C-alpha positions, 0 to 999 in steps of 0.5 A: 486523500485518505491512505492506509499504510500496511506493513508488519514492521512499524519502522517501515510505516513511519516515513511514508506516514510522515511524508503523507501527513505533511502533504495533508493526507489522512493516514491510517496504519495496519500491522497485518494483512488481516488488520488491513482487510478489517479496516477496509471493511469499515472505513473508506480510503483512497489508496492502500500502500501495501507491504508484500512480505508479511506474516499471515496474509501476504500483500499479494493475497490482500490485494487479490482479496481487495480486487474480488470485493465489489465494495472496493472497486477502483481502490488504488493499491500500491505494492510497497516492497524491498523486492526489486528483481524483475521476476518479482516485479512481474509476479507482484504486478500480476496480483492486481497492484496499480503501482510498485514502490521500492523500499527505501522510498523517496518522497518524490517516488511516494507522491508520484505513486499516489498520483499527488504530482510532482513535489 
């Protein structure tokens, strides 16, 4: 599985990147929504782990753009956020995400959200 991890904070990319590489996944990283869209325009991935709160394009805006792009049809997009209030969850999921992963993440939660089964 090829996963793109998008987060403006490099520290927040370390843990999921390490877990996924250990599971045999190919991992790419992007530091902004704009970088993520540029990457997706030239490289195919199976899943995007997308931070919600980023400067520039938010994760919700990036997800909405992904959903409007016919070349990215079927791409799994997982919100990756510290925002856990019920009203925030509803707003995030309505932007078109397939799943929601709350920071700090666990190995089991990450793998389950990617559909990699139980650890």
